[in-house]
N, C-alpha and C positions, 0 to 999 in steps of 0.2 A: 366097328370101324369099316372103312372101305375094304371091299373084297373079303370080308370076314367069312362069308359063306363059301367062298371059292377056294381060297388057299389058306392053309394053317401052317405056320412055321414060327419058330421063336425069333423075336426081334432083338438082335444084338447090336450094341453100339459100336459102329465102325469108325465114325468120325463125329466130333463135336466142334463146330466152328463158331467163331465170334466170341468176344471176351467174356471172362468170368466163369466159363465152364459148365459143368453138369447141372448146377442149380438153376441155370436158365430154363431148363426143361420141366421143372417142378411147378405146378400151379400157375401163379401169375409171373413166374420167372424169378430172377434174382432181385430181391428187394435192396434198394440202395442203402437203407439204414443198416443192413447186415454186413456191409463192407467195413473193414477195420478202421478206416480213416474217413470221417464225414466230410471235411473240407480242409483246405490247406492250413487253416489256423486252429484246428481243434485237436488233432493228434489223439485219436481213439475216443475221446469223451464226446458225449452228446449234449449234456446239460451243464457240465461244469465249466467254469470260466478259464479256458485255455487260450482264448484269442488275445485278450489283454488282461491286465490285473482287474479281477472282478467282472469280466465280460465274456460271455459265450455268444457267438453269432446265432446259434440255434435256440437260445433260451431268452425269451422276452422279459423274464423277471430280472435279468441282468442289464437290459438295455438302458434303464435310467442312469446307470453308472457311466455311460459314455459321455465324454465331454463334447464330442463333435459328431455331426452327421457322417455316416459311413456308407460308402458304396463299395461293396466287396464282390469280386468275381474270382472263381476258382476253377481250374482246369485239371482234369485227371487223365492219366494214361495207365492202362492195366495190361499186364501180361500174365497169362495163365497157362500152365502145363498140365495135361490130364492123361497121358503124356503128350498128346497132340498140342502143339503150340497155338494159343489163341491170343489175339491182341484187340484192344478196344481203347478208344480215347474220345473225349468230349467234355462238355461243360458239366462240372460236378455240383456247382451251386452258384447262386447269385443272390446277394442280399442288399437291400437298401433300408437303412435304419436311421430314424430321426429322433434323437432325444429332445425332450422339451424341459429346459430349465432344471435338469437334475431331478425332476419329480415324476416324470412319465416318459413314455416313448412309444412310437408306432413304427412298424416295419413291414416290409414285403420281401418275399423271396420266391425263387423258382428253382427247381432241381429235378433230376430224374427220380422216379419212385421205384420203377421196376424195369429190368432189362430182359426182354423175351427173345432175343436173337439166338437162334439155335438151328443146327442142321444135324439130322440123324440119318445114317445110312446103314442098312442091314449088311452085316459082313457075310451072312450066309445067303444062298440062293436056292430056289426050288425049281425043279425041272418038271415039265408036264408036256404031254403030246396033244396037239390041237391041229385039226385040218391036215394031218399027215406030217406035221412039222414038230420038232422038238424045241420047246420054248424054255428059256432060262428067265426066271422071274426074281426080281429084287425090289424090296420096298424101301421107301425113303420118306422123310418128313422134314418140313422146314417151317419155321415160324420167325417172323420179323416184327419189329415194333416194340411197344412198351407203354408205360404209364408215366405221366409227368404230374408233379404236384406243385400248385401255386398256393402260397401261404400268406395270410394276413394276420399280423400279431400286434399285441400291445402289452406294455408293461407299466406298472404303477408302484411307486415307492410309498408305503404306508408310513414308515418312520425309518430311523437309521438302522434298524435291525431286521425289518420284514419287507420283502418285495413280493408282488404277485405278478403273474403273467398269464396270457391266454393266446392261443393261436388257432385259427381256422385253416384246415387243409382242404383244398379243392382238387380232386383228382380227375384227370381226363387223359385220353389217349386212345390208341387203337392198335390192333395187331392183325396180321394176316397169317393164316395157316394153309399149308399145301401138303397134301398126302398123295404119294405117287406110287405106281407099280411099273417098274421098268421091265420091258419085254425085249429079249434078244432071240431072234430066230434066223434061219437061213434065208428066208424070203424077206425082201426089204419092207413089204407091207405088214410083216409080222414083227417089225422092230419099232420101238418107240416107247412112249410112256403114256399111261392112263392116269389122269390127274383129277383130283377133286380139291377145290379151294374153298375157303370160308374166311369171314371177316368178323372181328369183334370190336365194338366201340364201347369205351368205359366211361363211367361217371359216378362220382360219390363224394362225400364230404365227411371229415373227421374234426373233432375238437380236442385240443390238448391244453391242459391247465398246468401251471407252474407255481412253485413256492420256493422262496429263498429266505433262510433264517440264519442270523448270526448270533448264536448263543453266547459266544465269547469272542473277543477281539480277533483272535488268530484263526478262527474256525468258521466255515460256512457250510451249512447243510442245505441241500437242494433236493427237490422231488418233483416228479411230473407224472401225469396220467393221461393217456390218449384213448379215446373211445369213438365209435362211429355216431354221427348224426344221421346220415343216410348211408348205409352200407353200400359198398361198391356194387353197382349193377352193370350188366353188359347187354348190348343189343347184338345178337348173333344172327348172321346171315350165311347160309350155305349156297354155293353156286353149283351149276350143273356139271356132272361128270363129263370129261372130254378126252379125246385122243390127241396128244400133242405130237404132231407129225414132224415139227422142226426142232423139238427139244429145247425150246426157249423158256418153258415154264409158264407161258401165258396163253390164254384162250384167244386166238386171233384167226382171221380168215385169209391171211396173206399166203400161208403155206398149207391151206386145206386142212386145218384142224377140224375134227369131226366130233359132234355136229357143229355147224356154223353158229357163231355167237348170236346172229339175228334170229335163229330158229329156236332158241331157248331163252329162258329168263330165270333169274335167281328166285329162290324160295322167299317167302315173306320173312321179315325179321322177327326173331323171337327174343323176348326180354328174359334174361336170366338174372334172378334176384339173389342178393346177398352172397355173391361169390367171394367177397372179402370183407370180413367184419372183425378187425383185430381189437384186442384190449391189451394195452401196454403200460407197464409200470416201471419207472426209473427213479433211483435214489442215488445220491452221491455226497461225498464229503471232501471239502477242500481245506487242507490243513497247511498253514504257513509254518515252516520249520526254522526259517531264518529270513532276514530281510531279502525279499525278491525271489525266494525259493519256496515252492509249494509242492506238496504231495497230494495227489487226487486219486480217490477210489470211487468207482461207479459200478452199479449193478443194474441190470435190466432184465425184465421178465415179459414175455410176449405170448399171447394165446390167440389162436385163430378160431373164431366162432362161425365163419362162413363155410360154404360147401361148394366144391366144384361139381357141377351137374354132369351126368353121364353124356348128355348131348354134346358137350364141349369136349372134343377129342384133342388131347394134348400130346406132346412128344413122349413124355414119360408120365403116365396117368397116376400121379400122386402129388401131394402138396405138403408143405411144412405147416403143422398145426400147433407146435409149441417151440419156443426158443428162449434160451437164457444166456446171458453174457456177463462177464466181469472184466474190468480193465483197471490198471494201476498206472498212473502217470507221474512223472517228475518234471517240473517246469521251472526254469529260471527266467524271470521277467526282467526287462531292462530297467535301468535307473533313470526315471524321468527328470530328476533334478540335476543329473550330470550333463556337462556340455561336451564330453568326450564322445566321439563317434563309436568307440569300442564298447561303450555302455548302452548302446542302442539295440543290442541283439537280444532276441528271445531264443532259448534253447528248450526243446521239448523231447521227451522220450517216454515210451510206454509199452506195456505188454497187454495182450488181450486174449481172453479165452471165450469161445463161442460154441454153444451146443444147440443143435436143432434136431427135432424128431419128425419123421414123416408119418402121415396118417395111416396109410393102408399097408405098406410093406414092412412097417416096424423097423425101418432103417434109421439109424442115428448118424448125424453128421457132426464132427467136432473140428474146430478150427483154432489153431494157436498162431499168434503173430506178434510182431513188435513193430514199433514206429519210431522214427527219428525225424525231428523237424528243426528248422531254424527260421527265424523271422528277423526283420530289420525295420526299425522305425526311422522315418526321415521326414523333414519338413516341420514347419512351425506348429501345424495342427495334428501331427502324428500319423502321416501316411505310413503304410506298412506293406512289406513284401514278405510272403511266407512260402516256404518249400518244405514238403514232407515226403518221406519215403516209408512205405509199409511193405513188409514181407510176411507171408503167412503160409501155413501148411494145413490143408483141409483133408480130412480122412473120413471114409464111409465105413460103417460097420460090416457091410457086405456089398457085393454086386458091382461096385464101381471102383475105378482107379483113384489113387490119392492125387491130390492137386497141389501144386506150388504156385503161390500168388505173389506177384510183384506189382506194387502200385506207386506211381509217382504223381504228386500233386503240386501245383504251383498256383499261388493266388496273389492278388494285389487288392489293397483296400485304400481308397482315396477318401480323405476327410475334408469337411468344410464346416463353417460356422453358421448355424441356423438358430433362430429363436434366442439370440443373445443380443441384449440391448447394447448398442454401440454408443460411444461417447459423442456428444455433439461438438462440432468444431466451433471454436470461438472466433467471432469476427474481430478483425484488427489484431 
């Protein structure tokens, strides 16, 4: 790393800024699929039908069960304490799903895949004597950006008991890294920061297959598997080391940063292959226990077959290589035959257990959480508003502080009639 041969001292985490906490510094950052609640209509589940009866927005095998085309947007706000307070908000998902005569469906979606925003400051400083002056040195690291995923999916109903689905994931995005050494000396020219920046651009694609089976009338079994078509690659470019005279974090010539930007050029881009290559298995059971009330159990197993190269310096040089989670949900769906507005509500609740293992430090991360949600259907075609609240507790086996997570999500789904044959008007 920068200044490795000059100064050696332990890097201690003094502050972690921006939402979701310590996991933003591991590998590719915090994966969106690891958060307890996927979108405002799901309530912990990933493939089970928690959006509407028989329908999950994230599972194309259930899309043929939709009666109307759906445009669904969900917004999320997260507060995380580590114990430093971090907050983050933004779009958590967007779906456009078009069912075709109850036999098939196509859909598109976009959502964040990973959040890499993090700032680490060394709580300890090192003193050294240079040019007759005593310098206090302190290290820092910043990373911003992340990865977005665009998905194209389709579902097909083979018969009344079996549905199939498939989804292509296209990953793209970029991140910027900045590693700094802050110097404080008695002379003004000995104070400032020496900074080295770099940039990474990401691209990759995954395929996910889905199966939905109804063995008996009140039970649905669902399964999904995700694997890479083109593992995530990165184009890495490192920029020239510079002295930041005005402490703005940018290499500019307005305040005599040294060397001048025109005098240096970045190094050539280096392609880093297979930095993210996950295999993911999901299975779930949806059991109706009474009219309109369902119990859902879902299990997920994740294994990382990619490798973060040594060339890519991250805030915390480790990454999650295995993950397992289990969730249980209880959902009361609305009565579509009732004309009373009080029967148009959906109530969701669930608990979640999530375990992750880091590759090099042998640190394990466990998260326990619960989710509460409410939805309301309105309009002749079943427009829907959903609100979810998730609270979780994340604990590390060593080295790091425990985290408390609060997440609020709100979503709206607008429906319309497509691919439905309308009656012809009679003349006269």
